[in-house]
C-alpha positions, 0 to 999 in steps of 0.5 A: 160153631165153625167146628160144628159146621165142619163135623156136620159137613164131614158127616153129611158128605160121607153119605151125600156129597157136601153140606148145602145150608145148615138149620140154625139150632137154638143153643149148644145142647141142640147143636150137640144133639143134632151132630151126635146123630151122625155115624162117622167119627172123624179125628180133628186137630185144633190149633190155638187149642189153649185160647177161648175159641180153641178150648171151645172147639175141643170141648165140642169135639170131646162131647161128641166123642171125637179124637182131638189133637190139641196144638198151640203156640209150642207146637207151631213155633218151628214154623212148618211145614205141618204134615200132621194137619194132613193126617187128620180128617178135620182141622180147626184153625183158631189162630188169627192171621198176623205176620207171625203166623206160619202157613198151616195148609199150603196150596201144595196140600191140594194135590198131596196125599192127605186124610184131611177133608174139611177145614174150619178156619175161624180166623176167616181172613182169606183176603189177608196176606197173612192167611195161614190157610191160602187155598180159598179166596172168599168167606163162606156163608150160612146158606153155603157154609162149605167152599170146595177147595178141590175135588180131590180125591179126597175132596177138601172143603173150607168153612170160614163164616163171618159173624158165626157166633150168631148161629147159636143165639142163646149162647151168643146172647148170654155171652154178649150180655155178660160182657156188656152189662159191666160197661153199662153199670159204669155209665155213671163214670163216663170218664173212667174205665172202658168209657174213658178208653173209648173216649181217648181213641175217639179223640185221637182219631177225630184229631186226625180228621 
């Protein structure tokens, strides 16, 4: 969903200045229909394109007819720098912050020549010392989904919203139910499977108290 906020933010800023608030669609079809009304066709680069979140970002961009550059571990293995990111209008980061992730957009990008104007940070971990996009300091919100990193030119906005899947209640509910139901059906085997593993973790930490 974060890439959808970015795509809409990009399109609306072309007409006005920036997005400020976003109506919550019921499902993916509603969202795609709303976004397809835009006149702009920005190109996009997705890092982590082979993962679950990244493939979803690619699918949405493809449904909107956007040109998408798909990167994963092979393309980022050299550790950077990554000037190619700055050559795209939208960058979607689908890689969780950890010690092995390189910096994708350094602070120097704020003053560098670039086409990049919107970043969608699915990782959404601005306080981490391993944040691969260290140009913003706090998460954005549903009411204000874009945070201005620099006025530019061109301006550069970041969207990084916690609990973002709840923006699509239909798909979120279906996906969560599909993951939860098998566990509920195993409640009669409380010492095995996911319940047994949960109890092991619980017992481990209780013993440390």
